Backbone as JSON, one array per atom type, in Angstrom:
{
  "sequence": "MSKVTYHWLDGPTLTDAEWAKEMERIDPVLATRGWASLNKNMTRILIAEDESGKMAFHVFQMVGFCGPLFLPPSMRGTGVAEELADKMFQFLGEMRARGWIAIANSPHAAVLCEKYGMDKLTTPVYVMPNPGGLSG",
  "N": [[0.83, -1.2, -0.08], [0.6, 2.31, -0.87], [1.94, 5.36, 0.57], [-0.07, 6.91, 3.01], [-1.56, 9.98, 3.66], [-3.04, 12.07, 6.3], [-5.58, 14.45, 6.86], [-7.5, 17.19, 8.53], [-10.93, 18.41, 7.59], [-12.42, 21.16, 8.42], [-15.38, 22.05, 8.77], [-16.77, 24.56, 9.58], [-14.87, 26.64, 9.72], [-13.96, 26.58, 7.0], [-14.46, 28.33, 3.57], [-17.38, 28.75, 1.84], [-17.09, 28.08, -0.79], [-14.41, 26.49, -0.48], [-15.65, 24.36, 0.94], [-17.62, 23.3, -0.83], [-16.11, 22.57, -2.81], [-14.77, 20.23, -1.59], [-17.03, 18.88, -1.1], [-17.67, 17.78, -3.62], [-15.83, 15.58, -3.79], [-16.94, 14.1, -1.77], [-19.83, 13.93, -1.26], [-20.89, 12.04, -3.54], [-20.2, 9.53, -2.54], [-21.51, 9.74, -0.13], [-24.41, 9.76, -1.15], [-24.41, 7.4, -2.69], [-24.39, 5.43, -0.59], [-26.9, 5.97, 0.38], [-26.56, 7.65, 2.62], [-27.2, 10.52, 4.54], [-26.95, 13.85, 3.49], [-23.81, 16.55, 4.45], [-23.73, 18.69, 7.03], [-22.42, 21.9, 6.88], [-21.83, 23.45, 8.86], [-21.8, 21.77, 11.28], [-19.96, 19.84, 11.19], [-16.85, 17.92, 11.2], [-14.35, 16.52, 9.41], [-12.2, 13.84, 9.06], [-9.72, 12.78, 6.75], [-8.29, 10.51, 4.94], [-5.66, 10.0, 2.38], [-4.25, 8.24, -0.22], [-1.25, 8.07, -2.28], [-2.24, 7.43, -4.71], [-4.29, 9.02, -4.74], [-6.5, 7.96, -3.78], [-9.11, 8.12, -1.5], [-10.26, 7.87, 1.75], [-12.81, 8.39, 4.66], [-13.78, 9.74, 7.88], [-16.37, 10.91, 9.68], [-17.22, 13.22, 11.74], [-20.12, 14.52, 13.15], [-22.53, 16.9, 14.26], [-25.68, 15.88, 15.08], [-29.33, 16.41, 15.31], [-30.9, 15.58, 18.06], [-33.73, 14.52, 19.51], [-35.31, 14.81, 22.85], [-35.39, 14.46, 26.07], [-38.64, 13.68, 26.05], [-40.98, 14.59, 28.58], [-43.68, 14.28, 30.54], [-45.72, 14.97, 33.24], [-47.45, 12.47, 35.39], [-50.33, 13.23, 35.58], [-50.68, 14.79, 33.1], [-50.57, 13.14, 31.16], [-52.15, 11.55, 28.49], [-53.84, 13.28, 27.73], [-53.22, 14.79, 25.5], [-51.21, 16.58, 25.17], [-48.61, 15.25, 24.86], [-48.72, 14.94, 22.05], [-48.88, 17.45, 21.11], [-46.66, 18.63, 21.85], [-44.94, 16.97, 20.45], [-45.65, 17.67, 18.14], [-45.36, 20.36, 17.81], [-42.55, 20.37, 17.97], [-41.75, 19.01, 15.59], [-42.68, 20.56, 13.8], [-41.01, 22.96, 14.46], [-38.25, 21.9, 13.77], [-38.79, 21.48, 11.07], [-38.9, 24.11, 10.21], [-36.37, 25.11, 10.74], [-34.99, 23.84, 9.07], [-33.56, 21.24, 9.47], [-31.56, 18.51, 8.73], [-32.04, 16.11, 9.67], [-32.58, 14.07, 12.46], [-32.59, 12.37, 15.55], [-34.27, 10.22, 17.92], [-35.23, 8.88, 20.86], [-37.25, 6.07, 21.72], [-38.62, 5.54, 24.53], [-40.8, 4.45, 25.28], [-43.84, 2.72, 24.74], [-45.93, 4.74, 23.49], [-44.07, 6.97, 22.53], [-42.72, 5.71, 20.77], [-44.91, 5.4, 18.86], [-45.41, 8.13, 18.34], [-42.96, 8.34, 17.12], [-43.24, 7.15, 14.85], [-45.41, 8.45, 13.76], [-44.28, 10.57, 12.43], [-43.07, 9.55, 10.52], [-40.61, 8.7, 10.9], [-37.63, 6.31, 10.95], [-37.36, 3.06, 12.04], [-34.26, 1.97, 13.47], [-32.29, -0.61, 12.35], [-29.83, -1.65, 12.61], [-26.91, -1.95, 14.86], [-26.73, 0.42, 17.33], [-24.59, 2.58, 19.07], [-23.76, 3.97, 21.96], [-21.69, 6.66, 23.82], [-21.83, 7.34, 26.77], [-20.91, 8.77, 28.72], [-17.71, 9.96, 28.59], [-15.81, 10.91, 30.24], [-13.04, 10.3, 31.36], [-11.5, 10.46, 28.88], [-8.78, 11.71, 27.08], [-7.09, 13.86, 24.75]],
  "CA": [[0.18, -0.19, -0.17], [1.41, 3.65, -0.78], [1.75, 6.21, 1.93], [-1.33, 7.58, 3.61], [-1.61, 11.12, 4.52], [-4.55, 12.35, 6.95], [-5.87, 15.75, 7.55], [-9.0, 17.56, 8.85], [-11.57, 19.52, 6.82], [-13.05, 21.56, 9.58], [-16.71, 22.49, 8.03], [-17.02, 25.91, 10.16], [-13.65, 27.4, 9.08], [-13.93, 26.59, 5.42], [-15.6, 29.13, 3.22], [-18.44, 28.21, 1.19], [-16.38, 27.72, -1.82], [-13.93, 25.41, -0.2], [-16.72, 23.23, 1.42], [-18.39, 22.88, -2.08], [-14.95, 21.94, -3.61], [-14.38, 18.98, -0.8], [-18.28, 17.83, -1.2], [-17.94, 17.07, -4.86], [-15.67, 14.0, -3.67], [-17.65, 13.14, -0.69], [-21.26, 13.48, -1.76], [-21.44, 10.9, -4.35], [-20.05, 8.44, -1.72], [-22.69, 9.55, 0.9], [-25.6, 9.59, -1.94], [-24.44, 6.03, -3.05], [-24.87, 4.61, 0.13], [-28.18, 6.42, 1.19], [-26.49, 8.52, 3.84], [-27.68, 11.97, 4.69], [-25.58, 15.0, 3.04], [-23.36, 16.92, 5.56], [-24.15, 20.27, 7.16], [-21.11, 22.47, 6.84], [-21.37, 24.23, 10.09], [-21.82, 20.83, 12.24], [-19.18, 18.5, 10.63], [-15.72, 17.88, 10.73], [-14.01, 15.1, 8.54], [-10.95, 13.34, 9.02], [-9.71, 12.44, 5.8], [-7.02, 9.69, 4.42], [-5.54, 10.03, 1.09], [-2.77, 7.57, -0.56], [-0.38, 8.93, -3.31], [-2.84, 7.47, -5.96], [-5.56, 9.98, -4.81], [-7.77, 7.44, -3.29], [-9.58, 8.76, -0.24], [-11.33, 7.42, 2.84], [-13.08, 9.52, 5.4], [-14.37, 9.55, 8.85], [-16.82, 12.19, 9.98], [-17.95, 13.71, 13.0], [-21.13, 15.53, 12.96], [-23.73, 16.99, 14.97], [-27.11, 15.56, 14.63], [-30.01, 16.75, 16.44], [-31.31, 14.67, 19.09], [-35.2, 15.16, 20.28], [-35.52, 14.21, 23.63], [-36.39, 13.73, 26.33], [-40.0, 14.22, 26.21], [-41.61, 14.24, 29.75], [-44.99, 14.64, 31.0], [-46.22, 14.28, 34.62], [-48.76, 11.56, 35.18], [-51.52, 13.93, 35.34], [-50.81, 15.58, 31.88], [-50.72, 11.94, 30.11], [-53.38, 11.06, 27.81], [-54.57, 14.72, 27.38], [-52.79, 15.48, 24.23], [-50.22, 17.39, 25.67], [-47.36, 14.88, 24.39], [-48.78, 14.95, 20.85], [-48.96, 18.88, 20.9], [-45.32, 18.83, 22.1], [-44.17, 16.45, 19.33], [-46.1, 18.49, 16.87], [-44.46, 21.78, 17.69], [-41.09, 20.33, 17.84], [-41.65, 18.54, 14.37], [-42.73, 22.02, 13.05], [-39.73, 23.75, 14.63], [-37.09, 21.06, 12.95], [-38.65, 21.86, 9.56], [-38.43, 25.46, 10.07], [-35.04, 24.94, 11.05], [-34.34, 22.88, 8.05], [-32.69, 20.35, 10.11], [-31.42, 17.47, 7.82], [-32.36, 14.93, 10.25], [-32.52, 13.72, 13.88], [-32.9, 11.1, 16.31], [-35.19, 10.34, 19.19], [-35.08, 7.33, 21.54], [-38.38, 5.71, 22.21], [-38.65, 4.73, 25.85], [-42.05, 3.95, 25.92], [-44.79, 2.7, 23.43], [-46.31, 5.78, 23.04], [-43.1, 7.38, 22.07], [-42.71, 5.18, 19.48], [-46.04, 5.77, 18.04], [-45.02, 9.4, 17.85], [-41.71, 8.7, 16.01], [-43.56, 6.52, 13.69], [-46.2, 9.27, 13.09], [-43.75, 11.69, 11.58], [-42.37, 8.75, 9.4], [-39.13, 8.19, 11.46], [-37.29, 4.98, 10.79], [-36.81, 2.17, 13.5], [-33.01, 1.4, 13.31], [-32.02, -2.35, 12.37], [-28.58, -1.76, 12.73], [-26.4, -1.5, 16.21], [-26.33, 1.9, 17.7], [-23.92, 2.61, 20.23], [-23.39, 5.39, 22.92], [-20.68, 6.79, 24.75], [-22.85, 8.06, 27.63], [-19.92, 9.38, 29.95], [-16.69, 9.83, 28.24], [-15.09, 11.37, 31.65], [-11.59, 10.33, 31.34], [-10.92, 10.45, 27.53], [-7.79, 12.82, 26.65], [-6.42, 14.27, 23.44]],
  "C": [[0.87, 1.31, -0.01], [1.2, 4.28, 0.5], [0.4, 6.85, 1.88], [-0.91, 8.58, 4.43], [-3.03, 11.38, 5.26], [-4.35, 13.85, 6.99], [-7.47, 15.88, 7.58], [-9.5, 18.55, 7.78], [-12.41, 19.58, 8.04], [-14.25, 22.53, 9.03], [-16.71, 24.09, 8.41], [-16.14, 27.0, 9.78], [-13.51, 27.51, 7.8], [-14.68, 27.56, 4.79], [-16.49, 28.19, 2.24], [-17.91, 27.24, -0.06], [-15.4, 26.53, -1.74], [-14.94, 24.06, 0.03], [-17.21, 22.56, -0.06], [-17.49, 22.02, -2.65], [-14.85, 20.33, -2.92], [-15.76, 18.23, -1.0], [-18.17, 17.24, -2.65], [-16.88, 15.86, -4.85], [-16.34, 13.33, -2.53], [-19.1, 12.65, -0.72], [-21.65, 12.33, -2.59], [-21.32, 9.69, -3.41], [-21.17, 8.48, -0.88], [-24.14, 9.15, 0.02], [-25.46, 7.86, -2.31], [-25.14, 4.94, -2.25], [-26.16, 4.95, 0.87], [-27.89, 7.17, 2.47], [-26.73, 10.11, 3.55], [-26.32, 12.72, 4.3], [-25.15, 15.68, 4.52], [-23.8, 18.49, 5.81], [-22.77, 21.06, 7.46], [-20.63, 22.86, 8.38], [-21.41, 23.3, 11.36], [-20.85, 19.68, 12.16], [-17.83, 18.97, 10.47], [-15.27, 16.45, 10.21], [-12.75, 14.97, 8.57], [-10.61, 12.66, 7.66], [-8.03, 11.75, 5.25], [-6.95, 9.64, 3.12], [-4.18, 9.22, 0.96], [-2.3, 8.21, -1.98], [-1.26, 8.44, -4.71], [-4.04, 8.47, -6.16], [-6.89, 9.22, -4.2], [-8.06, 7.72, -1.89], [-10.35, 7.98, 0.62], [-11.47, 8.57, 3.91], [-13.75, 9.0, 6.78], [-14.9, 10.76, 9.29], [-17.55, 11.81, 11.24], [-18.84, 14.87, 12.9], [-22.06, 15.64, 13.79], [-25.1, 16.69, 14.49], [-28.01, 15.93, 15.64], [-30.8, 15.38, 17.01], [-32.76, 15.28, 20.03], [-35.42, 14.42, 21.18], [-34.87, 14.55, 25.05], [-37.57, 14.42, 26.3], [-40.54, 13.54, 27.76], [-42.86, 14.66, 30.15], [-45.34, 14.09, 32.57], [-47.41, 13.39, 34.5], [-50.07, 12.56, 34.86], [-51.75, 14.74, 34.17], [-50.61, 14.17, 30.87], [-52.07, 11.82, 29.98], [-54.35, 12.34, 27.68], [-54.2, 15.31, 26.13], [-51.67, 16.16, 24.26], [-48.71, 16.73, 24.86], [-47.48, 15.11, 22.99], [-48.63, 16.5, 20.31], [-47.55, 19.24, 20.76], [-44.4, 18.4, 20.94], [-44.42, 17.3, 17.87], [-45.37, 19.66, 16.66], [-43.03, 21.87, 17.56], [-40.88, 19.77, 16.42], [-41.77, 19.72, 13.54], [-41.52, 22.74, 13.15], [-38.59, 23.2, 13.72], [-37.44, 21.26, 11.37], [-38.6, 23.02, 9.49], [-36.87, 25.61, 9.96], [-34.04, 24.15, 10.15], [-33.18, 21.82, 8.39], [-32.71, 19.13, 8.96], [-31.57, 16.36, 8.11], [-32.12, 15.04, 11.75], [-32.84, 12.52, 14.45], [-33.83, 11.27, 17.31], [-35.08, 9.03, 19.53], [-36.6, 7.3, 22.03], [-38.35, 5.0, 23.64], [-39.84, 4.35, 26.24], [-42.77, 3.92, 24.46], [-45.44, 3.9, 22.78], [-45.28, 6.76, 22.24], [-42.91, 6.94, 20.83], [-43.83, 5.36, 18.38], [-45.78, 7.04, 17.37], [-44.13, 9.53, 16.73], [-42.37, 8.19, 14.85], [-44.67, 7.55, 12.57], [-46.01, 10.29, 12.19], [-42.76, 10.98, 10.47], [-40.7, 8.5, 9.94], [-38.87, 6.82, 11.3], [-36.66, 4.42, 11.94], [-35.44, 1.57, 12.78], [-33.06, -0.1, 13.38], [-30.78, -2.7, 12.75], [-28.0, -1.55, 14.12], [-26.52, -0.22, 16.04], [-25.7, 1.93, 18.97], [-23.74, 4.17, 20.81], [-22.45, 5.42, 23.7], [-21.29, 7.77, 25.8], [-21.92, 9.11, 28.51], [-18.59, 9.35, 29.76], [-15.48, 10.47, 29.24], [-13.93, 11.49, 31.35], [-10.62, 10.48, 29.98], [-9.99, 11.81, 27.77], [-7.36, 12.83, 25.36], [-4.96, 14.11, 23.66]]
}
């Protein structure tokens, strides 16, 4: 294997033109795999390139997370959860969110997620809940 070099693309610090140029190489890979396009202001990409120009990448991106949704027992079954979900969905549309995730900790939460056409994941999802001791 030829020599591999590594460099970062830091979306927020790139000009729109610089970002667009880099995305000419990355967007086709994302599209081919059915992955969402990247948001310049919420993304940092680690690129690995060999001498022949072949590229690999690993993306760190901020993705919206809806939750938690809490209601005290006295408000359950009153339509408040549905209204909160409706207003959140409207907000995400207004903000032009490129996607988001939610964790359905109850059967009713799953119904709300499905109401908005969210896909239930079938692949493993992992979480790092408290990376406390990690250092750079």
